[in-house]
C-alpha positions in Angstrom: -37.7 -162.8 34.5 -39.9 -160.8 36.7 -40.4 -163.6 39.3 -36.7 -164.1 39.7 -36.0 -160.4 40.0 -38.8 -160.0 42.6 -37.4 -162.8 44.7 -33.9 -161.3 44.5 -35.2 -157.9 45.6 -37.7 -159.0 48.3 -36.8 -162.5 49.3 -39.6 -164.3 51.1 -41.4 -161.0 52.1 -43.8 -161.4 49.2 -45.1 -164.6 47.7 -44.7 -164.5 43.9 -45.7 -167.0 41.2 -44.9 -166.6 37.6 -47.7 -167.4 35.1 -48.8 -166.3 31.7 -51.2 -166.8 28.9 -49.1 -169.8 27.8 -46.3 -171.6 29.4 -42.7 -171.1 28.3 -41.0 -174.5 28.4 -37.6 -172.9 28.3 -36.4 -169.5 29.5 -34.8 -167.5 26.8 -31.0 -167.6 27.1 -30.6 -163.9 26.8 -33.0 -163.4 29.8 -30.9 -166.0 31.8 -27.7 -164.1 30.9 -28.8 -160.6 31.9 -30.4 -161.8 35.1 -27.3 -163.7 36.0 -25.5 -160.4 35.9 -27.6 -159.3 38.9 -27.1 -162.7 40.7 -30.5 -164.0 39.7 -30.5 -167.6 38.5 -33.2 -168.4 35.9 -31.8 -171.5 34.2 -34.1 -173.8 36.1 -37.1 -171.5 36.2 -40.3 -172.5 34.4 -43.3 -170.4 33.9 -46.8 -171.9 34.1 -49.9 -170.8 32.2 -53.0 -169.6 33.9 -54.7 -172.7 32.8 -52.0 -174.9 34.3 -52.3 -173.1 37.6 -56.1 -173.8 37.6 -55.5 -177.4 36.6 -53.0 -177.9 39.4 -55.4 -176.4 42.0 -53.9 -173.0 42.5 -56.6 -170.8 44.0 -56.5 -167.3 42.4 -58.4 -166.0 45.4 -55.2 -166.5 47.5 -53.5 -163.8 45.5 -53.8 -160.0 46.1 -52.3 -158.8 42.9 -51.7 -159.9 39.3 -49.1 -157.9 37.4 -49.5 -158.3 33.6 -46.6 -157.6 31.4 -48.4 -157.9 28.1 -51.9 -156.9 26.9 -52.7 -160.6 26.3 -51.9 -161.5 29.9 -53.8 -158.5 31.2 -57.0 -159.6 29.3 -56.6 -163.2 30.6 -56.1 -162.0 34.1 -59.1 -159.7 34.0 -61.2 -162.6 32.6 -60.0 -164.9 35.4 -60.6 -162.4 38.1 -64.0 -161.1 37.1 -65.7 -163.0 40.0 -63.0 -162.5 42.7 -61.4 -159.4 44.2 -57.8 -159.4 42.9 -56.2 -156.2 41.6 -54.8 -156.5 38.1 -52.1 -154.0 37.1 -50.7 -153.7 33.6 -47.0 -152.7 33.3 -46.1 -151.9 29.7 -42.6 -153.5 29.5 -40.6 -153.7 26.3 -40.5 -157.1 24.8 -36.9 -157.7 23.8 -37.4 -160.8 21.7 -36.4 -160.2 18.1 -34.6 -156.9 18.9 -31.0 -156.3 17.9 -29.0 -158.1 15.3 -25.7 -158.8 17.1 -25.4 -160.7 20.4 -24.3 -157.5 22.1 -27.4 -155.6 20.7 -29.7 -158.4 21.8 -28.2 -158.4 25.3 -28.6 -154.6 25.5 -32.3 -154.9 24.7 -32.7 -157.6 27.4 -30.8 -155.5 29.9 -33.2 -152.6 29.1 -36.2 -154.8 29.8 -34.7 -156.2 32.9 -34.0 -152.7 34.2 -37.5 -151.6 33.4 -38.9 -154.5 35.4 -36.5 -153.8 38.4 -37.6 -150.1 38.3 -41.3 -151.0 38.3 -40.8 -153.5 41.1 -39.0 -151.0 43.3 -41.5 -148.2 42.6 -44.4 -150.5 43.4 -43.1 -152.5 46.3 -40.5 -150.2 47.8 
């Protein structure tokens, strides 16, 4: 979700790559729905794991910043960056998965998370 929102806000001004502790083969339908409300298309988006990035030859030294949205991704990013100079920031964002019982309640949780991410992106990058 964060990569799509970042691209929507900043276009090609900032290179962004989505990665995590594990890859998510499919993006959550609720994330797709709430991002589409802002004109962000996520249905074809796929996140890669840090391990996949390394296997595919991505050089972490080419990045200036890693933004971790979970404690697990923060730990993994710090581990990967212990020998290179890359800033790692942790943004505590609410995980909406499993919240809410009705469809509307679930969408409200995902909107709250989406809006937290947008707020952090704007505060950090202008």
